[in-house]
PDB file with one MODEL, atoms N, CA, C and O in Angstrom:
MODEL        1
ATOM      1  N   MET A   1       0.768  -1.047  -0.064  1.00  0.00           N
ATOM      2  CA  MET A   1       0.055  -0.150  -0.011  1.00  0.00           C
ATOM      3  C   MET A   1       0.816   1.282  -0.301  1.00  0.00           C
ATOM      4  O   MET A   1       1.982   1.278   0.093  1.00  0.00           O
ATOM      5  N   SER A   2       0.490   2.185  -0.756  1.00  0.00           N
ATOM      6  CA  SER A   2       1.211   3.189  -0.515  1.00  0.00           C
ATOM      7  C   SER A   2       1.151   4.268   0.579  1.00  0.00           C
ATOM      8  O   SER A   2       0.253   4.400   1.410  1.00  0.00           O
ATOM      9  N   SER A   3       2.360   5.085   0.428  1.00  0.00           N
ATOM     10  CA  SER A   3       1.426   6.188   1.815  1.00  0.00           C
ATOM     11  C   SER A   3       1.833   8.273   1.194  1.00  0.00           C
ATOM     12  O   SER A   3       2.326   8.780   0.186  1.00  0.00           O
ATOM     13  N   LEU A   4       1.472   8.608   2.017  1.00  0.00           N
ATOM     14  CA  LEU A   4       1.396  10.339   1.618  1.00  0.00           C
ATOM     15  C   LEU A   4       1.603  11.123   2.730  1.00  0.00           C
ATOM     16  O   LEU A   4       0.714  11.146   3.581  1.00  0.00           O
ATOM     17  N   THR A   5       2.583  11.756   2.884  1.00  0.00           N
ATOM     18  CA  THR A   5       2.879  12.428   3.687  1.00  0.00           C
ATOM     19  C   THR A   5       2.331  13.942   3.647  1.00  0.00           C
ATOM     20  O   THR A   5       2.989  14.400   2.712  1.00  0.00           O
ATOM     21  N   ILE A   6       1.524  14.971   4.106  1.00  0.00           N
ATOM     22  CA  ILE A   6       0.681  15.926   3.727  1.00  0.00           C
ATOM     23  C   ILE A   6       2.070  17.333   4.818  1.00  0.00           C
ATOM     24  O   ILE A   6       2.311  17.466   6.018  1.00  0.00           O
ATOM     25  N   LYS A   7       2.579  18.026   3.595  1.00  0.00           N
ATOM     26  CA  LYS A   7       3.499  18.773   4.610  1.00  0.00           C
ATOM     27  C   LYS A   7       2.555  20.341   4.433  1.00  0.00           C
ATOM     28  O   LYS A   7       1.773  20.722   3.562  1.00  0.00           O
ATOM     29  N   ASN A   8       3.016  20.918   5.579  1.00  0.00           N
ATOM     30  CA  ASN A   8       2.293  22.922   6.023  1.00  0.00           C
ATOM     31  C   ASN A   8       0.670  22.348   5.479  1.00  0.00           C
ATOM     32  O   ASN A   8       0.026  22.499   4.441  1.00  0.00           O
ATOM     33  N   MET A   9       0.510  21.865   6.352  1.00  0.00           N
ATOM     34  CA  MET A   9      -1.047  21.520   6.214  1.00  0.00           C
ATOM     35  C   MET A   9      -1.068  22.838   7.325  1.00  0.00           C
ATOM     36  O   MET A   9      -0.197  23.318   8.051  1.00  0.00           O
ATOM     37  N   PRO A  10      -2.377  23.141   7.102  1.00  0.00           N
ATOM     38  CA  PRO A  10      -2.739  24.656   8.002  1.00  0.00           C
ATOM     39  C   PRO A  10      -3.513  24.153   9.556  1.00  0.00           C
ATOM     40  O   PRO A  10      -4.664  23.717   9.569  1.00  0.00           O
ATOM     41  N   LEU A  11      -2.824  24.272  10.586  1.00  0.00           N
ATOM     42  CA  LEU A  11      -3.402  24.019  12.155  1.00  0.00           C
ATOM     43  C   LEU A  11      -4.954  23.787  12.199  1.00  0.00           C
ATOM     44  O   LEU A  11      -5.459  22.834  12.792  1.00  0.00           O
ATOM     45  N   SER A  12      -6.041  25.247  11.162  1.00  0.00           N
ATOM     46  CA  SER A  12      -6.830  24.784  11.177  1.00  0.00           C
ATOM     47  C   SER A  12      -7.759  23.730  10.722  1.00  0.00           C
ATOM     48  O   SER A  12      -8.795  23.609  11.376  1.00  0.00           O
ATOM     49  N   LEU A  13      -7.592  23.050   9.845  1.00  0.00           N
ATOM     50  CA  LEU A  13      -7.352  21.906   8.356  1.00  0.00           C
ATOM     51  C   LEU A  13      -6.884  20.615   9.404  1.00  0.00           C
ATOM     52  O   LEU A  13      -7.635  19.641   9.450  1.00  0.00           O
ATOM     53  N   HIS A  14      -6.085  20.621   9.941  1.00  0.00           N
ATOM     54  CA  HIS A  14      -5.993  19.506  10.704  1.00  0.00           C
ATOM     55  C   HIS A  14      -7.305  19.505  11.762  1.00  0.00           C
ATOM     56  O   HIS A  14      -8.079  18.549  11.793  1.00  0.00           O
ATOM     57  N   ARG A  15      -7.454  20.604  12.564  1.00  0.00           N
ATOM     58  CA  ARG A  15      -7.846  20.164  13.691  1.00  0.00           C
ATOM     59  C   ARG A  15      -9.002  19.801  13.478  1.00  0.00           C
ATOM     60  O   ARG A  15      -9.455  18.841  14.101  1.00  0.00           O
ATOM     61  N   GLN A  16     -10.127  20.817  12.088  1.00  0.00           N
ATOM     62  CA  GLN A  16     -11.233  20.025  11.406  1.00  0.00           C
ATOM     63  C   GLN A  16     -11.488  18.742  11.202  1.00  0.00           C
ATOM     64  O   GLN A  16     -12.407  18.071  11.671  1.00  0.00           O
ATOM     65  N   LEU A  17     -10.305  18.306  10.201  1.00  0.00           N
ATOM     66  CA  LEU A  17      -9.446  17.032   9.990  1.00  0.00           C
ATOM     67  C   LEU A  17     -10.091  16.022  11.233  1.00  0.00           C
ATOM     68  O   LEU A  17     -11.119  15.346  11.189  1.00  0.00           O
ATOM     69  N   LYS A  18      -9.041  16.186  12.418  1.00  0.00           N
ATOM     70  CA  LYS A  18      -9.116  15.186  13.355  1.00  0.00           C
ATOM     71  C   LYS A  18     -10.711  15.400  14.203  1.00  0.00           C
ATOM     72  O   LYS A  18     -11.031  14.414  14.866  1.00  0.00           O
ATOM     73  N   GLN A  19     -11.496  16.331  14.224  1.00  0.00           N
ATOM     74  CA  GLN A  19     -13.022  16.670  14.522  1.00  0.00           C
ATOM     75  C   GLN A  19     -13.866  15.537  13.813  1.00  0.00           C
ATOM     76  O   GLN A  19     -14.587  14.697  14.351  1.00  0.00           O
ATOM     77  N   VAL A  20     -13.596  15.726  12.474  1.00  0.00           N
ATOM     78  CA  VAL A  20     -14.541  14.629  11.735  1.00  0.00           C
ATOM     79  C   VAL A  20     -13.973  13.270  12.032  1.00  0.00           C
ATOM     80  O   VAL A  20     -14.641  12.376  12.552  1.00  0.00           O
ATOM     81  N   ALA A  21     -12.724  13.150  11.684  1.00  0.00           N
ATOM     82  CA  ALA A  21     -12.723  11.434  12.463  1.00  0.00           C
ATOM     83  C   ALA A  21     -13.071  11.111  13.163  1.00  0.00           C
ATOM     84  O   ALA A  21     -13.596  10.000  13.244  1.00  0.00           O
ATOM     85  N   HIS A  22     -12.907  12.276  14.421  1.00  0.00           N
ATOM     86  CA  HIS A  22     -13.691  11.177  15.631  1.00  0.00           C
ATOM     87  C   HIS A  22     -15.267  11.348  15.462  1.00  0.00           C
ATOM     88  O   HIS A  22     -15.876  10.392  15.942  1.00  0.00           O
ATOM     89  N   GLU A  23     -16.073  12.327  14.900  1.00  0.00           N
ATOM     90  CA  GLU A  23     -17.063  12.194  14.632  1.00  0.00           C
ATOM     91  C   GLU A  23     -17.625  11.094  13.962  1.00  0.00           C
ATOM     92  O   GLU A  23     -18.720  10.582  14.193  1.00  0.00           O
ATOM     93  N   HIS A  24     -16.830  10.781  13.149  1.00  0.00           N
ATOM     94  CA  HIS A  24     -17.270   9.260  12.078  1.00  0.00           C
ATOM     95  C   HIS A  24     -16.170   8.340  12.814  1.00  0.00           C
ATOM     96  O   HIS A  24     -15.425   8.123  11.858  1.00  0.00           O
ATOM     97  N   HIS A  25     -15.562   7.622  13.969  1.00  0.00           N
ATOM     98  CA  HIS A  25     -14.623   7.213  14.663  1.00  0.00           C
ATOM     99  C   HIS A  25     -13.891   6.408  14.086  1.00  0.00           C
ATOM    100  O   HIS A  25     -13.631   5.260  14.448  1.00  0.00           O
ATOM    101  N   ARG A  26     -13.403   7.138  12.869  1.00  0.00           N
ATOM    102  CA  ARG A  26     -11.990   6.811  12.076  1.00  0.00           C
ATOM    103  C   ARG A  26     -11.099   7.235  12.648  1.00  0.00           C
ATOM    104  O   ARG A  26     -11.437   7.848  13.660  1.00  0.00           O
ATOM    105  N   SER A  27      -9.844   7.185  12.424  1.00  0.00           N
ATOM    106  CA  SER A  27      -8.251   7.995  12.603  1.00  0.00           C
ATOM    107  C   SER A  27      -8.217   8.846  11.585  1.00  0.00           C
ATOM    108  O   SER A  27      -8.965   8.670  10.623  1.00  0.00           O
ATOM    109  N   ILE A  28      -7.119  10.170  11.656  1.00  0.00           N
ATOM    110  CA  ILE A  28      -6.921  10.765  10.829  1.00  0.00           C
ATOM    111  C   ILE A  28      -6.858  10.154   9.603  1.00  0.00           C
ATOM    112  O   ILE A  28      -7.717  10.302   8.734  1.00  0.00           O
ATOM    113  N   ASN A  29      -5.905   9.492   9.500  1.00  0.00           N
ATOM    114  CA  ASN A  29      -5.347   8.986   8.357  1.00  0.00           C
ATOM    115  C   ASN A  29      -6.657   8.520   7.612  1.00  0.00           C
ATOM    116  O   ASN A  29      -6.903   8.904   6.469  1.00  0.00           O
ATOM    117  N   GLY A  30      -7.510   7.647   8.340  1.00  0.00           N
ATOM    118  CA  GLY A  30      -8.822   6.894   7.548  1.00  0.00           C
ATOM    119  C   GLY A  30      -9.889   8.120   7.098  1.00  0.00           C
ATOM    120  O   GLY A  30     -10.586   7.959   6.096  1.00  0.00           O
ATOM    121  N   GLU A  31      -9.972   9.304   7.863  1.00  0.00           N
ATOM    122  CA  GLU A  31     -11.102  10.303   6.838  1.00  0.00           C
ATOM    123  C   GLU A  31     -10.013  10.626   6.333  1.00  0.00           C
ATOM    124  O   GLU A  31     -10.499  10.534   5.206  1.00  0.00           O
ATOM    125  N   ALA A  32      -9.228  10.851   6.178  1.00  0.00           N
ATOM    126  CA  ALA A  32      -8.548  11.840   4.948  1.00  0.00           C
ATOM    127  C   ALA A  32      -8.540  11.229   3.513  1.00  0.00           C
ATOM    128  O   ALA A  32      -8.622  11.879   2.471  1.00  0.00           O
ATOM    129  N   ILE A  33      -8.411   9.686   3.641  1.00  0.00           N
ATOM    130  CA  ILE A  33      -8.378   8.907   2.517  1.00  0.00           C
ATOM    131  C   ILE A  33      -9.814   8.632   1.801  1.00  0.00           C
ATOM    132  O   ILE A  33     -10.028   8.415   0.608  1.00  0.00           O
ATOM    133  N   VAL A  34     -10.951   8.721   3.138  1.00  0.00           N
ATOM    134  CA  VAL A  34     -12.293   9.356   2.793  1.00  0.00           C
ATOM    135  C   VAL A  34     -12.516  10.191   1.991  1.00  0.00           C
ATOM    136  O   VAL A  34     -12.971  10.039   0.857  1.00  0.00           O
ATOM    137  N   CYS A  35     -12.186  11.221   2.564  1.00  0.00           N
ATOM    138  CA  CYS A  35     -11.853  12.821   1.817  1.00  0.00           C
ATOM    139  C   CYS A  35     -11.543  12.325   0.557  1.00  0.00           C
ATOM    140  O   CYS A  35     -12.368  12.209  -0.349  1.00  0.00           O
ATOM    141  N   LEU A  36     -10.571  12.081   0.497  1.00  0.00           N
ATOM    142  CA  LEU A  36      -9.738  11.994  -1.017  1.00  0.00           C
ATOM    143  C   LEU A  36     -10.469  11.131  -1.945  1.00  0.00           C
ATOM    144  O   LEU A  36     -10.416  11.247  -3.169  1.00  0.00           O
ATOM    145  N   LYS A  37     -11.140  10.278  -1.319  1.00  0.00           N
ATOM    146  CA  LYS A  37     -12.107   9.163  -2.520  1.00  0.00           C
ATOM    147  C   LYS A  37     -12.822  10.149  -2.610  1.00  0.00           C
ATOM    148  O   LYS A  37     -12.063  10.937  -3.174  1.00  0.00           O
ATOM    149  N   GLN A  38     -14.344  11.002  -2.355  1.00  0.00           N
ATOM    150  CA  GLN A  38     -14.775  11.514  -2.467  1.00  0.00           C
ATOM    151  C   GLN A  38     -14.609  12.724  -3.315  1.00  0.00           C
ATOM    152  O   GLN A  38     -15.248  12.873  -4.357  1.00  0.00           O
ATOM    153  N   ALA A  39     -13.667  13.670  -2.823  1.00  0.00           N
ATOM    154  CA  ALA A  39     -13.178  14.478  -3.759  1.00  0.00           C
ATOM    155  C   ALA A  39     -12.650  14.099  -5.380  1.00  0.00           C
ATOM    156  O   ALA A  39     -12.795  14.854  -6.341  1.00  0.00           O
ATOM    157  N   LEU A  40     -12.173  13.092  -5.407  1.00  0.00           N
ATOM    158  CA  LEU A  40     -11.672  12.421  -6.394  1.00  0.00           C
ATOM    159  C   LEU A  40     -12.861  11.904  -7.494  1.00  0.00           C
ATOM    160  O   LEU A  40     -12.912  12.142  -8.701  1.00  0.00           O
ATOM    161  N   SER A  41     -13.747  11.156  -6.702  1.00  0.00           N
ATOM    162  CA  SER A  41     -14.805  10.559  -7.541  1.00  0.00           C
ATOM    163  C   SER A  41     -15.748  11.284  -7.933  1.00  0.00           C
ATOM    164  O   SER A  41     -16.513  10.794  -8.764  1.00  0.00           O
ATOM    165  N   SER A  42     -16.014  12.867  -7.388  1.00  0.00           N
ATOM    166  CA  SER A  42     -16.840  13.443  -8.044  1.00  0.00           C
ATOM    167  C   SER A  42     -16.375  14.204  -9.454  1.00  0.00           C
ATOM    168  O   SER A  42     -15.302  14.696  -9.801  1.00  0.00           O
ATOM    169  N   PRO A  43     -17.700  14.072 -10.121  1.00  0.00           N
ATOM    170  CA  PRO A  43     -17.476  14.517 -11.330  1.00  0.00           C
ATOM    171  C   PRO A  43     -16.970  16.247 -11.772  1.00  0.00           C
ATOM    172  O   PRO A  43     -17.410  17.363 -11.500  1.00  0.00           O
ATOM    173  N   ILE A  44     -16.088  15.838 -12.396  1.00  0.00           N
ATOM    174  CA  ILE A  44     -15.565  17.100 -13.202  1.00  0.00           C
ATOM    175  C   ILE A  44     -16.362  18.010 -13.453  1.00  0.00           C
ATOM    176  O   ILE A  44     -16.697  17.730 -14.604  1.00  0.00           O
ATOM    177  N   PRO A  45     -17.058  19.174 -13.091  1.00  0.00           N
ATOM    178  CA  PRO A  45     -18.061  19.897 -14.394  1.00  0.00           C
ATOM    179  C   PRO A  45     -17.164  20.233 -15.812  1.00  0.00           C
ATOM    180  O   PRO A  45     -15.962  20.054 -16.011  1.00  0.00           O
ATOM    181  N   THR A  46     -17.776  20.558 -16.342  1.00  0.00           N
ATOM    182  CA  THR A  46     -17.273  20.941 -18.085  1.00  0.00           C
ATOM    183  C   THR A  46     -17.911  21.905 -18.482  1.00  0.00           C
ATOM    184  O   THR A  46     -19.135  22.034 -18.506  1.00  0.00           O
ATOM    185  N   VAL A  47     -17.019  22.710 -18.849  1.00  0.00           N
ATOM    186  CA  VAL A  47     -17.403  24.385 -19.433  1.00  0.00           C
ATOM    187  C   VAL A  47     -17.789  23.945 -20.951  1.00  0.00           C
ATOM    188  O   VAL A  47     -17.260  22.988 -21.517  1.00  0.00           O
ATOM    189  N   ASP A  48     -18.654  24.667 -21.455  1.00  0.00           N
ATOM    190  CA  ASP A  48     -19.179  24.367 -22.515  1.00  0.00           C
ATOM    191  C   ASP A  48     -18.363  25.725 -23.580  1.00  0.00           C
ATOM    192  O   ASP A  48     -19.062  26.474 -24.261  1.00  0.00           O
ATOM    193  N   VAL A  49     -17.381  25.795 -23.559  1.00  0.00           N
ATOM    194  CA  VAL A  49     -16.798  26.820 -24.369  1.00  0.00           C
ATOM    195  C   VAL A  49     -17.651  27.540 -25.374  1.00  0.00           C
ATOM    196  O   VAL A  49     -17.601  28.769 -25.351  1.00  0.00           O
ATOM    197  N   ASP A  50     -18.294  27.051 -26.102  1.00  0.00           N
ATOM    198  CA  ASP A  50     -18.664  27.714 -27.464  1.00  0.00           C
ATOM    199  C   ASP A  50     -20.167  28.322 -26.909  1.00  0.00           C
ATOM    200  O   ASP A  50     -20.834  28.961 -27.722  1.00  0.00           O
ATOM    201  N   SER A  51     -20.713  28.117 -25.485  1.00  0.00           N
ATOM    202  CA  SER A  51     -21.785  28.795 -24.977  1.00  0.00           C
ATOM    203  C   SER A  51     -20.536  29.885 -24.007  1.00  0.00           C
ATOM    204  O   SER A  51     -20.489  31.030 -24.458  1.00  0.00           O
ATOM    205  N   VAL A  52     -19.996  29.732 -23.313  1.00  0.00           N
ATOM    206  CA  VAL A  52     -19.279  31.179 -23.133  1.00  0.00           C
ATOM    207  C   VAL A  52     -18.598  31.890 -24.084  1.00  0.00           C
ATOM    208  O   VAL A  52     -18.887  33.086 -24.117  1.00  0.00           O
ATOM    209  N   LEU A  53     -18.037  31.629 -24.620  1.00  0.00           N
ATOM    210  CA  LEU A  53     -17.581  32.765 -26.004  1.00  0.00           C
ATOM    211  C   LEU A  53     -19.055  33.184 -26.640  1.00  0.00           C
ATOM    212  O   LEU A  53     -19.004  34.386 -26.903  1.00  0.00           O
ATOM    213  N   ALA A  54     -20.245  32.674 -26.954  1.00  0.00           N
ATOM    214  CA  ALA A  54     -21.382  32.987 -27.438  1.00  0.00           C
ATOM    215  C   ALA A  54     -21.854  34.042 -26.222  1.00  0.00           C
ATOM    216  O   ALA A  54     -22.713  34.852 -26.570  1.00  0.00           O
ATOM    217  N   LYS A  55     -21.495  34.104 -25.154  1.00  0.00           N
ATOM    218  CA  LYS A  55     -21.931  35.194 -24.142  1.00  0.00           C
ATOM    219  C   LYS A  55     -20.739  36.025 -24.183  1.00  0.00           C
ATOM    220  O   LYS A  55     -21.188  37.137 -23.906  1.00  0.00           O
ATOM    221  N   ALA A  56     -20.101  36.089 -24.274  1.00  0.00           N
ATOM    222  CA  ALA A  56     -18.586  36.844 -24.273  1.00  0.00           C
ATOM    223  C   ALA A  56     -18.988  38.070 -25.527  1.00  0.00           C
ATOM    224  O   ALA A  56     -19.035  39.274 -25.275  1.00  0.00           O
ATOM    225  N   ARG A  57     -19.274  37.431 -26.985  1.00  0.00           N
ATOM    226  CA  ARG A  57     -19.374  37.896 -27.625  1.00  0.00           C
ATOM    227  C   ARG A  57     -20.650  38.799 -27.667  1.00  0.00           C
ATOM    228  O   ARG A  57     -20.403  39.828 -28.296  1.00  0.00           O
ATOM    229  N   HIS A  58     -21.460  38.766 -27.374  1.00  0.00           N
ATOM    230  CA  HIS A  58     -22.991  39.258 -26.884  1.00  0.00           C
ATOM    231  C   HIS A  58     -23.192  40.587 -25.779  1.00  0.00           C
ATOM    232  O   HIS A  58     -23.979  41.527 -25.663  1.00  0.00           O
ATOM    233  N   LEU A  59     -21.927  40.040 -25.013  1.00  0.00           N
ATOM    234  CA  LEU A  59     -21.692  41.394 -23.866  1.00  0.00           C
ATOM    235  C   LEU A  59     -20.719  42.370 -24.946  1.00  0.00           C
ATOM    236  O   LEU A  59     -20.775  43.571 -24.682  1.00  0.00           O
ATOM    237  N   ARG A  60     -20.121  42.111 -25.746  1.00  0.00           N
ATOM    238  CA  ARG A  60     -18.868  43.480 -26.806  1.00  0.00           C
ATOM    239  C   ARG A  60     -19.869  43.705 -27.456  1.00  0.00           C
ATOM    240  O   ARG A  60     -20.122  44.883 -27.712  1.00  0.00           O
ATOM    241  N   ALA A  61     -20.771  42.640 -27.938  1.00  0.00           N
ATOM    242  CA  ALA A  61     -21.463  43.487 -28.955  1.00  0.00           C
ATOM    243  C   ALA A  61     -22.511  44.636 -28.532  1.00  0.00           C
ATOM    244  O   ALA A  61     -23.238  45.310 -29.262  1.00  0.00           O
ATOM    245  N   LYS A  62     -22.354  44.656 -26.986  1.00  0.00           N
ATOM    246  CA  LYS A  62     -23.534  45.486 -26.361  1.00  0.00           C
ATOM    247  C   LYS A  62     -22.781  46.769 -25.954  1.00  0.00           C
ATOM    248  O   LYS A  62     -23.296  47.886 -25.910  1.00  0.00           O
ATOM    249  N   VAL A  63     -21.692  46.517 -25.705  1.00  0.00           N
ATOM    250  CA  VAL A  63     -20.486  47.807 -25.347  1.00  0.00           C
ATOM    251  C   VAL A  63     -19.725  48.339 -26.840  1.00  0.00           C
ATOM    252  O   VAL A  63     -18.757  49.096 -26.926  1.00  0.00           O
ATOM    253  N   ARG A  64     -20.309  47.842 -27.700  1.00  0.00           N
ATOM    254  CA  ARG A  64     -19.325  48.101 -28.896  1.00  0.00           C
ATOM    255  C   ARG A  64     -19.378  49.779 -29.367  1.00  0.00           C
ATOM    256  O   ARG A  64     -20.461  50.360 -29.295  1.00  0.00           O
ATOM    257  N   GLY A  65     -18.314  50.415 -29.784  1.00  0.00           N
ATOM    258  CA  GLY A  65     -18.336  51.831 -29.887  1.00  0.00           C
ATOM    259  C   GLY A  65     -18.384  52.614 -28.314  1.00  0.00           C
ATOM    260  O   GLY A  65     -18.337  53.844 -28.333  1.00  0.00           O
ATOM    261  N   TYR A  66     -18.441  52.189 -27.493  1.00  0.00           N
ATOM    262  CA  TYR A  66     -18.522  52.883 -26.086  1.00  0.00           C
ATOM    263  C   TYR A  66     -17.598  53.305 -24.872  1.00  0.00           C
ATOM    264  O   TYR A  66     -17.614  52.863 -23.723  1.00  0.00           O
ATOM    265  N   TRP A  67     -16.699  54.385 -25.493  1.00  0.00           N
ATOM    266  CA  TRP A  67     -15.527  53.776 -24.662  1.00  0.00           C
ATOM    267  C   TRP A  67     -15.562  55.027 -23.380  1.00  0.00           C
ATOM    268  O   TRP A  67     -15.868  56.206 -23.559  1.00  0.00           O
ATOM    269  N   LEU A  68     -15.156  54.382 -22.060  1.00  0.00           N
ATOM    270  CA  LEU A  68     -14.792  56.089 -21.027  1.00  0.00           C
ATOM    271  C   LEU A  68     -13.683  56.725 -21.348  1.00  0.00           C
ATOM    272  O   LEU A  68     -12.723  56.168 -21.882  1.00  0.00           O
ATOM    273  N   THR A  69     -13.726  57.796 -21.081  1.00  0.00           N
ATOM    274  CA  THR A  69     -12.140  58.329 -20.845  1.00  0.00           C
ATOM    275  C   THR A  69     -12.062  58.735 -19.548  1.00  0.00           C
ATOM    276  O   THR A  69     -13.112  59.099 -19.018  1.00  0.00           O
ATOM    277  N   ASP A  70     -10.900  58.757 -18.826  1.00  0.00           N
ATOM    278  CA  ASP A  70     -10.276  59.112 -17.649  1.00  0.00           C
ATOM    279  C   ASP A  70     -11.206  60.064 -17.123  1.00  0.00           C
ATOM    280  O   ASP A  70     -11.786  59.477 -16.210  1.00  0.00           O
ATOM    281  N   GLU A  71     -11.603  61.113 -17.215  1.00  0.00           N
ATOM    282  CA  GLU A  71     -12.201  61.933 -16.912  1.00  0.00           C
ATOM    283  C   GLU A  71     -13.548  61.697 -16.560  1.00  0.00           C
ATOM    284  O   GLU A  71     -14.091  62.079 -15.523  1.00  0.00           O
ATOM    285  N   GLU A  72     -14.166  60.911 -17.671  1.00  0.00           N
ATOM    286  CA  GLU A  72     -15.891  60.473 -17.436  1.00  0.00           C
ATOM    287  C   GLU A  72     -15.329  59.471 -16.356  1.00  0.00           C
ATOM    288  O   GLU A  72     -16.111  59.402 -15.408  1.00  0.00           O
ATOM    289  N   LEU A  73     -14.261  58.704 -16.210  1.00  0.00           N
ATOM    290  CA  LEU A  73     -14.700  57.882 -14.855  1.00  0.00           C
ATOM    291  C   LEU A  73     -14.479  58.309 -13.728  1.00  0.00           C
ATOM    292  O   LEU A  73     -14.965  57.857 -12.691  1.00  0.00           O
ATOM    293  N   ARG A  74     -13.494  59.495 -13.859  1.00  0.00           N
ATOM    294  CA  ARG A  74     -13.181  60.244 -12.442  1.00  0.00           C
ATOM    295  C   ARG A  74     -14.382  60.952 -11.722  1.00  0.00           C
ATOM    296  O   ARG A  74     -14.567  61.114 -10.516  1.00  0.00           O
ATOM    297  N   ARG A  75     -15.342  61.427 -13.071  1.00  0.00           N
ATOM    298  CA  ARG A  75     -16.885  61.832 -12.362  1.00  0.00           C
ATOM    299  C   ARG A  75     -17.831  60.999 -12.214  1.00  0.00           C
ATOM    300  O   ARG A  75     -18.760  61.237 -11.443  1.00  0.00           O
ATOM    301  N   ILE A  76     -17.767  60.082 -12.801  1.00  0.00           N
ATOM    302  CA  ILE A  76     -18.691  58.351 -12.451  1.00  0.00           C
ATOM    303  C   ILE A  76     -18.120  58.692 -11.284  1.00  0.00           C
ATOM    304  O   ILE A  76     -18.666  59.714 -10.869  1.00  0.00           O
ATOM    305  N   LYS A  77     -17.227  58.292 -10.520  1.00  0.00           N
ATOM    306  CA  LYS A  77     -16.208  57.715  -9.134  1.00  0.00           C
ATOM    307  C   LYS A  77     -16.902  58.925  -7.865  1.00  0.00           C
ATOM    308  O   LYS A  77     -17.447  58.766  -6.773  1.00  0.00           O
ATOM    309  N   ASP A  78     -16.522  60.177  -8.721  1.00  0.00           N
ATOM    310  CA  ASP A  78     -17.189  61.214  -7.316  1.00  0.00           C
ATOM    311  C   ASP A  78     -18.492  61.659  -7.507  1.00  0.00           C
ATOM    312  O   ASP A  78     -18.768  62.746  -7.000  1.00  0.00           O
ATOM    313  N   GLU A  79     -19.401  61.036  -8.157  1.00  0.00           N
ATOM    314  CA  GLU A  79     -20.595  61.675  -8.194  1.00  0.00           C
ATOM    315  C   GLU A  79     -21.473  61.137  -6.619  1.00  0.00           C
ATOM    316  O   GLU A  79     -21.281  59.965  -6.296  1.00  0.00           O
ATOM    317  N   GLY A  80     -22.085  61.710  -6.011  1.00  0.00           N
ATOM    318  CA  GLY A  80     -22.311  61.310  -4.965  1.00  0.00           C
ATOM    319  C   GLY A  80     -21.344  61.421  -4.165  1.00  0.00           C
ATOM    320  O   GLY A  80     -22.040  61.343  -3.153  1.00  0.00           O
ATOM    321  N   ARG A  81     -20.198  61.551  -3.724  1.00  0.00           N
ATOM    322  CA  ARG A  81     -19.788  62.146  -2.951  1.00  0.00           C
ATOM    323  C   ARG A  81     -19.671  62.974  -2.029  1.00  0.00           C
ATOM    324  O   ARG A  81     -19.828  63.997  -2.695  1.00  0.00           O
ATOM    325  N   PRO A  82     -19.561  63.219  -1.308  1.00  0.00           N
ATOM    326  CA  PRO A  82     -19.706  64.736  -0.281  1.00  0.00           C
ATOM    327  C   PRO A  82     -18.336  65.369  -0.688  1.00  0.00           C
ATOM    328  O   PRO A  82     -17.993  66.453  -0.216  1.00  0.00           O
TER     329      PRO A  82
ENDMDL
END
């Protein structure tokens, strides 16, 4: 069986893992294995590239030809300020 050493684990994460292991009546090692199995068995979400590109093109079309100058940005930021 293989082994794994985890270095530089944040103390808060170690405490949380220890607490959950205790609640499940497992060792910290056993709980870590269960957590890893669950994380790695979850399906990786896929991105619909065509959909993202279509949304980006739509947004670009909405703002095409509209440019903000530094003066306009300054004025907009200052509106409503005392």
